N, C-alpha and C positions, 0 to 999 in steps of 0.2 A: 695550687690546684683548688684548695678549699674556697678561696676568694672567688675564683672563676666560676665554680659550681654554684656558690651562693648567689652570685650576681645573675647567672643564667636563670636559676630557678625563680628568683624574685622578679625578673623581667617577664617570665612566662605568667607568673601569678598576677602581676599588676600592670604589665604592658608599658613599662617606662622606657624612655629613650636610651639607646646604647651609649654608655659613658662609663667612666671609672666608678667603682662602687661608692655610693654616697654615704655620708655619715651624719650624725646629729650634732655636728660641731657648731654650737651657737652659745653665746654667753652675753650678759649685759652687766656692766659694773655699776658702782654706786653713783657715778656721774651720769649714767644713762647712755654711755657709749656701748655700742654693739660690736661684738667680735664674731666672725664666722670663718670657717675653714673653706678653702677653695683649692683643691689639689695640694701643691707644695707651698701654698700661701695661707696667711691669715690676714683678713681684711678687717679694718676698724672703721665703723661708721660713726661719725661725730653726731652730737645731738642736733646740729644744724643740717644733717643729711649728707655732709661732705664725707666721702670715703677715700681711704688710702690703704695701700698694702703695707703692713708693718713687719711681716715675716715672709721671706721668699727664698727658698733654696733652689735656685734656678738650675743647678747642676745635679740636683738630687743626691748630694753627698751625705746629707744627714737623714733625709727621709724622701719618700716618693709621694706619699699622700698623707694628709692629716685628716682624721675623721671625727674626732671628738674633742671637746673642751670641758675641762673639769676645774673646780675650785681647789686651789692649794690650801694646805692647813693654815698658812699665814695670810690667806686672803688673796693671793696672787692667782695666776692662771696657768693651767697645764694642758698639754695636748700630747697625743700619742702618735708615734711614727708608724706608718703603714707596714714597714718591714719588721717592726716589733723589737727593735734594738733598744729603744729608750722612751721614757716620758720626758718631754721637754717643758721647761718653764719659759714663759714669754711675758714681756711687759708691754704696756701701751706704746712705749718708745721704740719697741722692736728688738730689745735685747733678748737673746736666746741663750739658755744654759740648760744643762742636763739635770733633771730632778731625780730620775731613777734609771739605771743605777747611778750612784753618785760619781762625780768626776774621779778618774783614776781607779775605778772599780768596775771590772768587766764581768759581772755576774751573768750567767748564761740564760737566766729566765727571760722568755719573750713576753712582752706586754703590748697588747694592741695589734698583734700579728694580723696582717691583711685587713685591718679595720675592725677586729674584735673589740667589743666595748671594754672599758676599764673604769675603775673608780678609785678615789683616794678619800679616806675619812679624816676626821679632825685630828687624829693622833698621827697621821702620816702613813698609816697602813695602806698598801696598794692591793687592789683586788683585780685579778686577771682571769681570763678564760683559758682553760686547757682542754682542747677537744679534738676529736676526729669525726668527720661527718659520718653519721649513722652508726657510730661505734660507741663513743663515750663523750661526756661533757662534765667538766669539773670547774668549780669556782675556787681559785687559789687565793690565799691571803698571805701577803708578804709584809713582814714587819719592817719598820724603819731601819732595823739593824740587818735586814736581809734574810731573816728566817722565813722559810716557805712551808706552808701546810695546806692541805686540802680542807677547805671550809665546808663544802657540800658538793654533792654530785657524784655520779658513777656512770652506769650504763646509759646509753642514749635512750630517750623515751620521755615518759611523763609519769612522775610520782612525787607526791609530797612526802615529807618525812625528815628525819635528822641525818645529817652527814651523808655517808655513802648510800643510804636508803633512798635518798632523793634522786630524781632523774630529770634531766633537762633535754630539750630538743635543740633546735637551731637558734643559737644566741647571736650568731654572726649577722651583722647588719642592724642589730637592735641597739638598745641603750642599757646602761647600768649606772645607778646613782647611789651614793651613800647618804642616808638620812641622819638627822640630828640624834636619833636614838641608837645609832651604830648599826642599824640594819641596812641591807641592800635592797633596792628595788630594781627589777630588770624585766625587759620584754623577752618573751620566750616564743619562738616559732611564729612571730608576727601575730599571735592570736591570744596570748595570755600576758598578764602582769603578775610576776611572782615576787615573793618576799623571802629574803634569806636573813634570819636573825643572827646576831653576833654569836649565838651558841650553835649555829649550823642548822637550825630548824627551818625547813623550807615549806611555805604555804602558798597557795594560789589566792591572790587578791581579787582578781577579776578575769573574766574570759573563759573560753572553753576550747574543746578540741577542734571545732569547726570555725572557719572564718566567716564573718558576715557582719551584719549590723543589727544590734539589739541593745537597748538601754535596759536597766533594771539592776537587781541586786547581784553583786559579786559575780559568781560563776555562772549565773544565768545570762549575763551580758555577753555580747559578741563583738569582736574587733576585726577589722579588715585591713591588716597591714600595720599593726602597732609597732612603732619604731621609737621615736623620741619620748623622753620622760623628763618631768620636772616636778618639784614640790613647791607649793606656795606657803605663805605664812600661816594659813589656816589649817594646814595639814592635808589639803587636797592634792591628789596626784593628777597631773596634767599629762595626757597621752596624745601624741601625734599619730594619726593614721595616714599611711602613705596614700590611701585611697581618697583622702581629702577632707577629713574631719578632725576636729580637736575635741577630745572627750575628757570628762572629769570623773575621777573616782573620789567620792567623799570619804571622810574618816570612818563612816559607817559602811563603806564599800558599796555605796549606791552609785551606779554609773549613769551619766547623763551626757548630752551633747552640748558643748559650749558654742562651737562655731563650725561652719562648713555644711555643705549639702551632700558630700560624697561624690559629687561630679567634678571632673577635672576642669580647672579654669583659673583665672586670676582676677575675678570680680571683687572689688572692694564694696563695702556697704555694711548693713546690719548683720549681726553675727550669723544668723541662720539662713541668710541669703547669699553671703559671701562664698566664693569658691577658692580652692587651693590647688596648686599644681605640684603634685608629688612631694609634699612636705615631709621632712624627716626630723627636724630639730625644734626644740622649744626651750625658752628661757624666761624666767620671771624677773622683772625689774624690782628694785627695792620698793617702789611705790605701788606695785601690784600689777602694772601693765605687763602684757605677755608679748613675746616676740617669737615668730615662727620662721624657720628657714626652709626655702625651696632650693636645694643645692644645685640642681642641674641648670638653673637659670640665674643662680647667684642672687636670688630675690629674698628680701627680708620683709615680712609683714608684721604689723603691730596691731594688737587687740587692746582697745582702750575705750572706755565710756560706751560700751555696747556696739562698737563698730570695728571693722577690719579695714586697715589702710596699708598701702604699700609705702615703705620708707626708703627702699633701695632696691636697685636691680642692676645686674651686670658687674663687671670687674672695673676697678678704677684704672 
């Protein structure tokens, strides 16, 4: 029910085409190969542009939808099942195994239910969302040994603070990433970027109560459909807006526009002339190039040398 409501509301807000709820499932490895989720599949795009499906659960025995891709502590790749039963490890060769819960361990905690975001830090701790629409939202921390505690969050709403004093809105359909300092970054209600410290202290990095478009310092900035998140080597936070822009939050929390006009389209070209078609995911390559996912058309765009180019479209 929650997934259906979130999808319906997002559709009303941004007018995207009827489809299964999209996610920000996009990653790029050290060799420059791009991975993206497409329903029960993971597609890999080679550096020469050739794409092939490496994971496919045709009978939906393990999962129905895959929404997010995260880095594993050992450098591999993880994705979460839509039904929330497991986090799966996958390899470029297509090998699939269970990361959480471990094999032969049927812990009851749901991770990624209905497309909720999740994150995994360098120590192997798993971060999951526990929420009920318009009632409460919590961020759970699950240790590698399986110990579960509430890191932050309580009643539904908005409030910075520590632990249960903090409030979150709609995290479903957004993104969550673990930074090198052990803190989490997440998109909240498609309008804010929040930070959750390892001590449970929640602060708002950028954005405000109203959706819109405005660059500027931190909470004075406005986002219109903030979904995907990534961190670059300089500590900048890259934010994908479903409405068609790529925004940057600097380490000093200054928000600017990197690419896109805010109009729907698929025009390649100079950064601020290019258009995007309902993007949700972003990934940073080791060399600094950016990749953006437009999931409903299975299109991957590349941002490099001041230009946006399309490197893949469709399913193989």
